[in-house]
C-alpha positions as CSV (number, residue, x, y, z in Angstrom):
1,M,-61.4,14.2,-65.8
2,S,-64.8,12.9,-66.9
3,K,-67.9,15.1,-67.3
4,Y,-69.5,13.2,-64.5
5,Q,-66.7,14.0,-62.1
6,L,-66.7,17.6,-63.2
7,S,-70.4,17.9,-62.5
8,K,-70.0,16.3,-59.2
9,I,-67.4,18.7,-58.2
10,I,-69.5,21.7,-59.3
11,F,-72.5,20.4,-57.4
12,C,-70.4,20.1,-54.2
13,I,-69.1,23.6,-54.7
14,L,-72.7,25.0,-55.3
15,L,-73.9,23.1,-52.2
16,L,-71.1,24.5,-50.0
17,M,-71.8,28.0,-51.2
18,T,-75.5,27.6,-50.6
19,L,-75.0,26.3,-47.1
20,S,-72.5,29.1,-46.4
21,T,-75.0,31.7,-47.6
22,L,-77.8,30.2,-45.5
23,S,-75.5,30.2,-42.5
24,M,-74.6,33.8,-43.1
25,L,-78.2,34.8,-43.4
26,A,-79.2,33.0,-40.2
27,S,-76.3,34.6,-38.4
28,E,-77.2,38.0,-39.7
29,D,-80.9,37.3,-38.7
30,K,-79.8,36.6,-35.1
31,E,-77.5,39.7,-35.0
32,N,-80.1,41.9,-36.6
33,P,-83.5,40.9,-35.1
34,L,-86.7,42.5,-36.2
35,P,-87.6,45.8,-34.6
36,I,-90.0,45.4,-31.7
37,L,-93.3,47.2,-31.5
38,N,-93.7,48.4,-27.9
39,T,-97.3,49.4,-27.3
40,K,-98.9,51.5,-24.6
41,L,-102.4,50.7,-23.3
42,K,-104.6,53.6,-24.3
43,T,-108.2,52.5,-23.6
44,I,-109.9,49.6,-21.8
45,A,-113.5,48.7,-21.6
46,V,-114.1,46.6,-18.5
47,F,-117.1,44.2,-18.2
48,K,-118.5,42.8,-15.0
49,N,-118.1,39.1,-16.2
50,G,-114.3,39.2,-16.0
51,L,-113.5,40.3,-19.6
52,G,-111.7,43.4,-20.8
53,F,-111.4,44.9,-24.2
54,F,-107.9,46.4,-24.5
55,I,-106.7,48.9,-27.0
56,R,-103.0,49.6,-27.3
57,E,-101.0,51.8,-29.6
58,G,-97.3,52.2,-30.6
59,Q,-94.8,53.2,-33.2
60,V,-92.2,51.0,-34.7
61,E,-89.2,51.2,-37.2
62,L,-89.7,48.7,-40.0
63,Q,-87.1,46.3,-41.4
64,D,-87.9,45.4,-44.9
65,K,-91.6,46.1,-44.0
66,W,-91.4,43.6,-41.1
67,A,-91.6,44.1,-37.3
68,V,-92.5,42.1,-34.2
69,T,-94.6,42.6,-31.0
70,E,-93.1,42.5,-27.6
71,S,-95.7,40.0,-26.3
72,V,-98.9,38.1,-27.2
73,P,-102.1,38.6,-25.2
74,Q,-104.4,35.8,-24.1
75,A,-107.1,37.0,-26.6
76,T,-110.3,35.3,-27.1
77,L,-111.5,33.9,-30.4
78,G,-112.2,36.5,-33.0
79,S,-111.3,39.6,-30.8
80,L,-107.6,40.1,-31.8
81,W,-106.8,42.8,-34.4
82,I,-103.7,44.5,-35.3
83,G,-104.4,47.7,-37.4
84,S,-102.6,50.6,-38.9
85,L,-103.3,54.1,-37.7
86,D,-101.6,55.4,-40.9
87,E,-103.9,56.1,-43.8
88,D,-101.7,54.8,-46.4
89,T,-100.4,51.7,-44.5
90,Q,-102.1,48.3,-44.3
91,I,-101.4,45.1,-42.5
92,E,-100.5,42.4,-45.0
93,E,-99.6,39.4,-42.8
94,V,-99.3,38.4,-39.1
95,I,-97.5,35.3,-37.9
96,A,-97.6,34.0,-34.3
97,F,-94.5,32.1,-33.3
98,F,-92.2,31.1,-30.4
99,E,-88.9,32.8,-29.9
100,E,-86.1,31.4,-27.9
101,I,-84.7,33.8,-25.3
102,K,-81.5,33.2,-23.5
103,S,-80.6,34.9,-20.1
104,D,-78.3,34.6,-17.3
105,T,-80.0,33.5,-14.1
106,E,-78.7,33.1,-10.6
107,A,-78.3,29.4,-9.7
108,I,-80.5,28.5,-6.7
109,T,-79.8,24.7,-6.5
110,L,-76.6,22.6,-6.2
111,Q,-77.6,21.0,-9.6
112,E,-77.8,24.3,-11.3
113,L,-74.3,25.3,-9.7
114,L,-72.9,22.0,-11.3
115,K,-74.4,22.9,-14.6
116,A,-73.0,26.5,-14.4
117,N,-69.5,25.2,-13.9
118,I,-69.1,22.5,-16.6
119,G,-65.3,22.1,-17.3
120,K,-64.2,23.3,-13.9
121,R,-62.6,21.2,-11.2
122,V,-64.7,20.7,-8.1
123,T,-64.9,18.5,-5.0
124,V,-68.2,16.9,-4.7
125,T,-69.7,15.2,-1.6
126,A,-72.3,12.5,-2.5
127,N,-73.6,9.8,-0.2
128,N,-70.8,10.9,2.3
129,K,-68.0,10.2,-0.2
130,L,-65.7,12.9,-1.7
131,I,-65.1,12.9,-5.4
132,E,-62.5,15.2,-7.0
133,G,-62.4,15.9,-10.6
134,T,-63.7,18.0,-13.5
135,I,-67.4,18.3,-14.4
136,K,-67.6,16.8,-17.7
137,S,-71.4,16.6,-18.5
138,I,-74.9,17.5,-17.1
139,P,-77.4,15.8,-19.3
140,E,-80.7,17.5,-20.0
141,D,-84.2,16.1,-19.3
142,R,-85.4,14.0,-22.2
143,V,-88.6,15.5,-23.7
144,P,-90.9,13.2,-25.8
145,Y,-91.4,14.0,-29.5
146,P,-93.6,15.4,-30.8
147,E,-94.4,17.9,-28.0
148,S,-98.0,18.6,-29.4
149,M,-99.3,15.1,-28.8
150,Q,-103.0,14.9,-27.9
151,Q,-102.0,13.1,-24.6
152,P,-98.5,14.4,-23.9
153,I,-96.0,12.3,-22.1
154,P,-94.2,14.0,-19.3
155,P,-90.4,14.5,-19.8
156,Q,-88.0,11.9,-18.4
157,P,-85.8,13.7,-15.8
158,A,-82.0,13.4,-16.0
159,V,-80.5,12.6,-12.7
160,I,-76.8,12.0,-13.4
161,V,-73.7,14.0,-13.3
162,I,-70.5,12.8,-15.1
163,I,-67.2,13.9,-13.5
164,S,-63.7,13.2,-14.9
165,T,-61.4,11.9,-12.2
166,K,-57.8,10.6,-12.1
167,K,-59.3,7.0,-12.1
168,G,-61.6,7.8,-15.1
169,E,-65.3,8.9,-15.6
170,V,-67.6,8.8,-12.7
171,A,-71.4,9.1,-13.0
172,I,-73.3,10.1,-9.7
173,N,-76.8,10.8,-8.9
174,R,-77.1,14.6,-8.7
175,N,-79.9,14.4,-6.3
176,A,-77.4,12.8,-3.9
177,V,-75.0,15.7,-4.0
178,S,-75.0,17.4,-0.6
179,K,-71.9,19.7,-1.0
180,I,-69.7,21.1,-3.7
181,E,-66.3,22.8,-3.2
182,F,-65.4,25.2,-6.1
183,P,-62.2,27.0,-7.1
184,P,-62.0,30.7,-6.7
185,N,-63.3,31.5,-10.3
186,F,-66.4,29.5,-10.3
187,S,-69.7,30.8,-11.8
188,T,-72.9,31.4,-9.8
189,K,-75.1,32.1,-12.9
190,I,-76.7,29.6,-15.3
191,L,-77.8,30.2,-18.9
192,T,-81.5,29.7,-19.2
193,Q,-83.7,29.4,-22.3
194,E,-87.4,30.3,-22.4
195,K,-89.9,30.4,-25.2
196,A,-91.6,33.8,-25.6
197,K,-94.6,34.3,-27.7
198,R,-94.3,36.8,-30.5
199,F,-96.3,38.3,-33.4
200,K,-94.3,39.0,-36.5
201,F,-96.1,41.1,-39.0
202,K,-95.6,42.7,-42.4
203,L,-96.9,46.0,-43.6
204,A,-97.8,47.1,-47.1
205,T,-96.0,50.4,-47.2
206,R,-93.0,52.3,-48.3
207,K,-92.5,54.1,-45.0
208,K,-89.8,53.3,-42.6
209,K,-92.0,53.8,-39.6
210,A,-95.6,52.7,-38.8
211,T,-98.1,53.6,-36.1
212,L,-100.1,50.6,-35.1
213,S,-103.0,49.5,-32.8
214,L,-103.3,46.2,-31.0
215,S,-106.9,45.5,-29.7
216,Y,-108.2,42.3,-28.0
217,L,-110.6,40.9,-25.6
218,Q,-109.2,38.8,-22.8
219,K,-110.1,37.5,-19.4
220,G,-108.6,38.6,-16.1
221,I,-110.2,42.0,-15.3
222,S,-113.5,43.0,-13.9
223,W,-115.4,45.6,-12.0
224,I,-117.9,45.3,-9.3
225,P,-120.3,48.2,-8.6
226,G,-121.6,49.2,-5.2
227,Y,-124.0,51.8,-3.9
228,L,-124.3,53.8,-0.6
229,V,-127.7,55.2,0.1
230,N,-127.9,57.8,2.9
231,I,-131.4,58.5,4.1
232,E,-130.4,61.0,7.0
233,N,-132.5,63.6,5.2
234,P,-136.3,62.7,5.5
235,K,-137.0,64.1,2.0
236,K,-133.9,63.3,-0.2
237,A,-131.7,60.3,-0.3
238,R,-128.1,60.7,-1.3
239,I,-127.0,57.8,-3.6
240,T,-123.3,57.3,-4.2
241,M,-121.9,54.8,-6.6
242,K,-118.4,53.3,-6.7
243,A,-116.6,50.9,-9.1
244,I,-114.2,48.3,-7.6
245,L,-111.6,47.4,-10.2
246,I,-110.0,44.0,-10.1
247,N,-106.9,43.6,-12.3
248,D,-105.3,40.2,-12.6
249,I,-104.1,40.4,-16.2
250,E,-101.7,43.2,-17.1
251,D,-100.4,46.6,-15.8
252,L,-102.5,49.6,-16.5
253,E,-100.7,52.9,-16.7
254,N,-102.6,56.2,-17.1
255,A,-105.3,54.5,-19.2
256,D,-108.8,55.5,-20.1
257,A,-111.2,53.1,-18.4
258,F,-114.8,52.5,-19.3
259,F,-117.0,50.6,-16.8
260,V,-119.7,49.0,-18.9
261,V,-123.3,48.5,-17.8
262,G,-125.3,46.0,-20.0
263,Y,-125.9,42.4,-20.6
264,P,-123.4,40.0,-22.2
265,N,-123.4,37.9,-25.5
266,F,-120.0,36.3,-25.4
267,M,-120.3,33.0,-27.3
268,Y,-116.5,32.5,-27.5
269,A,-115.5,34.1,-24.2
270,D,-114.0,30.8,-23.0
271,V,-112.3,30.0,-26.3
272,L,-108.7,31.3,-26.8
273,S,-107.7,32.6,-30.1
274,P,-105.3,30.3,-32.1
275,M,-102.9,33.3,-32.3
276,A,-102.6,33.1,-28.5
277,L,-100.3,30.0,-29.1
278,D,-101.6,28.1,-26.0
279,Q,-103.5,25.2,-27.5
280,A,-102.9,22.4,-30.0
281,L,-105.4,22.1,-32.8
282,S,-107.3,19.3,-31.1
283,Q,-107.6,21.4,-27.9
284,F,-108.8,24.4,-29.9
285,I,-111.5,22.4,-31.7
286,T,-112.7,20.9,-28.4
287,G,-112.9,24.4,-26.8
288,L,-114.7,25.7,-29.8
289,E,-117.4,23.0,-29.6
290,E,-117.8,23.7,-25.8
291,G,-118.0,27.4,-26.4
292,T,-120.9,27.1,-28.9
293,R,-122.9,25.1,-26.3
294,R,-122.2,27.4,-23.4
295,R,-125.0,29.8,-22.5
296,D,-125.4,32.3,-19.6
297,E,-127.1,31.3,-16.4
298,Y,-129.4,33.9,-15.1
299,S,-129.0,34.4,-11.4
300,L,-128.5,37.2,-8.8
301,L,-124.8,36.8,-9.0
302,S,-124.7,36.7,-12.8
303,N,-126.9,39.8,-12.8
304,I,-124.3,41.6,-10.7
305,M,-121.3,40.2,-12.7
306,R,-122.2,39.9,-16.3
307,Q,-121.9,42.6,-18.9
308,A,-121.4,43.0,-22.7
309,R,-118.8,44.3,-25.1
310,T,-119.2,47.1,-27.7
311,S,-117.3,49.6,-29.7
312,I,-116.6,52.7,-27.7
313,S,-117.5,56.2,-28.5
314,V,-117.7,58.9,-25.8
315,V,-120.2,61.7,-26.0
316,E,-120.3,65.0,-24.1
317,A,-119.1,64.5,-20.5
318,L,-121.8,64.6,-17.9
319,K,-120.4,66.1,-14.8
320,R,-121.8,66.4,-11.3
321,S,-120.5,67.7,-8.0
322,S,-122.0,68.0,-4.6
323,D,-121.4,67.7,-0.8
324,Y,-121.6,64.2,0.7
325,G,-122.4,63.9,4.3
326,Y,-121.2,60.4,5.0
327,T,-117.6,61.1,4.1
328,A,-117.7,64.9,4.4
329,T,-116.0,65.0,0.9
330,A,-117.1,66.1,-2.5
331,I,-117.6,63.4,-5.2
332,K,-117.6,64.5,-8.9
333,G,-119.6,62.4,-11.3
334,V,-117.5,60.8,-14.1
335,P,-118.4,61.3,-17.7
336,G,-120.9,58.8,-19.0
337,A,-122.0,57.7,-22.5
338,S,-124.7,55.6,-24.1
339,E,-123.9,53.1,-26.8
340,E,-126.7,51.1,-28.3
341,D,-128.2,49.2,-25.3
342,L,-125.3,49.9,-23.1
343,F,-124.0,52.6,-20.8
344,L,-120.3,53.3,-20.2
345,Y,-118.9,55.1,-17.1
346,H,-115.6,56.8,-18.3
347,K,-112.8,57.2,-15.8
348,K,-109.5,58.8,-17.1
349,G,-105.9,58.3,-16.0
350,I,-106.2,54.9,-14.3
351,S,-102.9,53.3,-13.2
352,L,-103.2,49.9,-11.6
353,R,-100.6,47.1,-11.6
354,K,-101.4,43.4,-12.2
355,G,-102.6,41.9,-9.0
356,E,-103.9,45.2,-7.5
357,R,-107.4,46.4,-6.7
358,A,-108.8,49.9,-6.5
359,Y,-112.2,51.6,-6.3
360,Y,-113.3,54.9,-7.9
361,H,-116.3,57.1,-7.3
362,I,-118.7,57.2,-10.2
363,F,-121.3,59.7,-9.0
364,S,-123.1,61.0,-5.9
365,Q,-126.5,62.8,-6.1
366,E,-129.6,63.4,-4.2
367,V,-132.8,61.7,-5.3
368,D,-136.5,61.5,-4.2
369,Y,-137.5,58.6,-1.9
370,K,-140.3,57.5,0.4
371,H,-140.8,54.8,2.9
372,I,-143.0,51.9,2.0
373,Y,-143.9,48.4,3.3
374,E,-144.0,45.4,0.9
375,W,-146.0,42.2,1.2
376,N,-145.6,39.5,-1.5
377,V,-148.4,37.0,-1.2
378,P,-147.7,33.7,-3.0
379,D,-150.2,31.5,-5.0
380,T,-151.3,28.8,-2.7
381,I,-154.1,27.1,-4.6
382,N,-151.7,24.4,-5.9
383,V,-153.3,24.4,-9.3
384,D,-151.4,25.0,-12.6
385,T,-152.5,26.6,-15.8
386,S,-153.7,23.1,-17.1
387,G,-156.0,22.7,-14.1
388,Y,-153.9,19.9,-12.7
389,Q,-153.9,20.0,-8.9
390,F,-150.4,19.0,-7.5
391,S,-149.4,18.1,-4.0
392,E,-149.1,20.9,-1.5
393,E,-145.6,22.0,-0.8
394,S,-144.5,23.5,2.5
395,Q,-144.4,27.3,2.1
396,A,-141.1,28.9,3.1
397,D,-141.4,32.0,5.3
398,T,-141.3,34.4,2.3
399,E,-144.4,36.4,3.2
400,Q,-142.8,38.7,5.7
401,V,-143.6,42.3,5.4
402,W,-140.5,44.4,4.4
403,H,-139.8,47.9,5.4
404,S,-138.3,49.3,2.2
405,I,-137.5,52.6,0.5
406,K,-138.7,53.5,-3.1
407,L,-136.0,55.4,-4.9
408,G,-136.4,57.5,-8.0
409,N,-133.6,57.5,-10.5
410,S,-133.3,61.2,-11.4
411,T,-129.6,60.9,-11.9
412,D,-127.9,61.1,-15.3
413,Y,-126.9,57.4,-15.0
414,P,-128.8,54.1,-15.2
415,W,-128.3,52.1,-11.9
416,T,-126.8,48.7,-12.5
417,T,-127.6,45.7,-10.4
418,A,-125.2,45.9,-7.4
419,P,-125.0,45.6,-3.5
420,A,-126.4,48.6,-1.7
421,L,-125.6,49.7,1.8
422,T,-128.2,52.0,3.5
423,V,-127.1,54.3,6.2
424,S,-128.6,57.2,8.1
425,G,-125.7,59.6,8.7
426,W,-123.0,57.5,10.1
427,K,-125.4,54.7,11.2
428,P,-125.6,51.5,9.1
429,L,-129.1,50.3,8.6
430,A,-129.2,47.5,6.0
431,Q,-127.6,46.1,2.9
432,D,-129.5,44.6,0.0
433,V,-129.4,44.6,-3.8
434,I,-130.4,47.5,-6.2
435,N,-131.7,46.0,-9.4
436,Y,-131.1,47.6,-12.7
437,T,-133.0,50.8,-12.8
438,P,-133.1,52.9,-16.0
439,K,-133.1,56.8,-15.7
440,G,-136.5,58.1,-14.9
441,T,-137.8,54.9,-13.3
442,E,-138.2,53.7,-9.6
443,T,-136.9,50.8,-7.7
444,N,-137.5,49.3,-4.2
445,L,-134.6,48.7,-1.8
446,K,-135.3,46.5,1.3
447,L,-134.3,47.7,4.7
448,T,-135.7,45.3,7.3
449,V,-138.5,43.0,8.3
450,A,-141.5,45.0,9.6
451,T,-142.5,43.1,12.7
452,D,-145.1,45.8,13.6
453,I,-147.0,45.2,10.5
454,K,-149.2,42.1,11.3
455,T,-150.8,40.1,8.4
456,N,-153.0,37.2,7.8
457,R,-154.7,35.7,4.8
458,N,-157.4,33.1,3.9
459,E,-159.2,31.8,0.8
460,Y,-162.5,30.2,0.7
461,E,-164.6,28.4,-2.0
462,I,-167.8,30.2,-2.5
463,E,-169.1,28.5,-5.6
464,R,-168.4,25.4,-7.8
465,E,-169.7,24.5,-11.2
466,R,-169.1,20.8,-11.8
467,D,-168.2,18.8,-14.9
468,V,-167.4,21.7,-17.2
469,K,-166.3,20.3,-20.6
470,L,-163.2,22.0,-22.1
471,Y,-161.1,20.6,-25.0
472,R,-162.6,17.0,-24.4
473,S,-161.7,17.2,-20.7
474,S,-163.8,17.6,-17.7
475,Y,-163.1,20.3,-15.1
476,D,-164.8,21.9,-12.1
477,L,-165.0,25.7,-12.2
478,V,-164.4,27.0,-8.7
479,T,-165.0,30.5,-7.6
480,I,-162.6,31.5,-4.7
481,K,-162.7,34.5,-2.4
482,G,-159.5,35.7,-0.8
483,E,-159.1,37.8,2.3
484,L,-156.0,39.7,3.4
485,Y,-155.8,41.1,6.9
486,I,-153.4,43.9,7.9
487,H,-152.9,45.5,11.2
488,N,-150.5,48.5,11.6
489,A,-149.3,48.2,15.1
490,K,-146.7,51.0,14.5
491,S,-147.2,54.6,16.0
492,Q,-147.1,56.0,12.5
493,D,-149.0,55.8,9.3
494,V,-147.6,53.6,6.6
495,T,-148.1,52.8,2.8
496,L,-148.3,49.0,2.1
497,E,-147.5,47.6,-1.4
498,I,-149.2,44.2,-1.7
499,K,-148.5,41.8,-4.7
500,K,-150.6,38.7,-5.1
501,K,-150.0,35.9,-7.7
502,V,-153.1,34.1,-8.8
503,T,-153.6,31.0,-11.1
504,G,-157.1,31.9,-12.5
505,D,-159.3,34.6,-13.8
506,V,-159.5,37.5,-11.3
507,R,-163.0,39.0,-11.3
508,E,-162.6,41.7,-8.7
509,A,-160.3,43.3,-6.1
510,S,-161.1,45.7,-3.4
511,H,-159.2,48.9,-2.5
512,D,-158.6,49.7,-6.3
513,G,-156.5,46.6,-6.7
514,K,-154.8,46.6,-10.1
515,I,-155.3,43.4,-12.0
516,D,-152.8,42.2,-14.6
517,K,-153.2,39.1,-16.8
518,V,-149.8,37.8,-17.9
519,A,-149.4,36.1,-21.3
520,E,-147.8,32.9,-19.9
521,G,-149.1,29.4,-20.2
522,L,-151.5,30.4,-23.0
523,R,-152.3,26.8,-23.9
524,G,-153.7,26.1,-20.4
525,V,-157.3,26.6,-19.4
526,N,-156.3,28.9,-16.5
527,L,-154.9,32.5,-16.6
528,N,-151.8,33.7,-14.9
529,S,-152.8,36.8,-13.0
530,F,-151.3,39.4,-10.7
531,I,-153.1,41.7,-8.3
532,S,-151.2,44.7,-6.8
533,W,-152.3,47.2,-4.2
534,E,-150.8,50.4,-2.8
535,I,-152.8,51.0,0.5
536,P,-152.4,53.7,3.1
537,V,-152.7,52.2,6.6
538,K,-153.0,54.6,9.6
539,A,-151.3,53.9,12.9
540,G,-153.2,51.3,14.8
541,E,-155.7,50.7,11.9
542,E,-156.8,47.3,10.7
543,V,-157.7,46.8,7.0
544,E,-159.3,43.9,5.2
545,V,-158.6,43.4,1.5
546,T,-160.7,41.1,-0.6
547,Y,-160.6,39.6,-4.1
548,T,-162.3,36.9,-6.0
549,Y,-161.1,34.6,-9.0
550,K,-162.3,31.6,-10.9
551,V,-160.1,28.6,-11.5
552,Y,-160.5,25.4,-13.5
553,I,-159.6,22.2,-11.6
554,E,-159.3,19.0,-13.6
555,R,-161.7,16.2,-12.5
556,K,-160.1,12.9,-11.8
557,S,-161.5,9.7,-13.2
558,P,-162.9,7.5,-10.4
559,F,-161.4,4.5,-12.2
């Protein structure tokens, strides 16, 4: 035997031994899978924009320093962290992967029954014809390769069934099968395969056990605040807050929940983490580019729904308890904590399944209030800060006088922007929005249009200085006098709050009107000003309020 033949034989033997070893290792790996880290949700911070920050904890036995999670959350970019709660243990490596899971599932179609009984004799009725034989083959759908194409091609469905008969093999359209007759020992279950997402992680430790935490930010949970304001008592209003929790993402079991009040800065809230295994690379890059361009839109709805995320630390609980006439039950205030520019309402022991909704009382407390009437007067001169006069636009009916209540926030909590239902005892009066109100400040809550408060307004030109030169342009400097008329046709005295927007330099305002000059449009020739009054008006009384201001109006060239 030559050396070449001998070396060839040795190589074949070594190859067979290697393949045998790899096969044994693979078999052993399947028979001895990695231990699973089963975590329990401990804490969740819920934000009004549909995001939740979840913190889960669990203990796991390690196999050669390795273990695997039971699932993978839909975490947003940059928010997913697996950490060790043991001082001398560190996370060394985390791998996201798909695991094939096989399970027996009850067949629910004739096609699945055929597949579950391959190798058994059957009598099949297809297109009104009887075919007797043994089921030989049920081909699978043809999936294009690769699966991660930028424009994936849909799989080509398999529609044939091959049956061995006395006359040979017969291929029939499985969609044409209308009836199947089985022998007594036929199977009703089919073996299915699913891909489950997993995290496999390695720890730098010599211990056999490890206690770990899994934290992440994901969409699918939100809270909506709401207020009930009872003004049955003429001196004190009882304000009660509730939090409606909407859970569409995962089960909550005896979890500590924090309802967060604040404003959001979630640049990547719409970008999934690559570790979530839901996107190809090209999709991730596209989502990343879109996420950096996306900014919050400020509107009433976004004020109600948006919030921000922060680290969580709870300070000493602030508890309140008092009687509440509207429901005849006592509502105990939940603990609250400030964290940077945010406030967190803390509710313990929340259990809520995915798809369920619940609401929880946050606080109920009496506060000072008083009835007022509001009149917001728009700027109707139709001149901007540059002195340019634009065409007159029709004024919507926004000048109605509103009967409102002024609430003082003397509670231990800031009031977040939310719908507010005002009642008197059991009688509903109105519903509007309470705007964000920090502790120690006041806010107005509208009740209804005050039809018994009659108003009118006029503005007159009382002086004009022509061809005033400013910045190489020519203007007319016009002095305008405004008059506001109020008639209280009610049978009781009222307090009227008037706010008037002015483009120009306000020189005087009667009835101790407060003049504020706003730092807006500073490059223009005209100021932006506001005048505000708080005027007591007796029953049946008529009041005239006056003000004057100067405004520059650009002169148009005759050519």
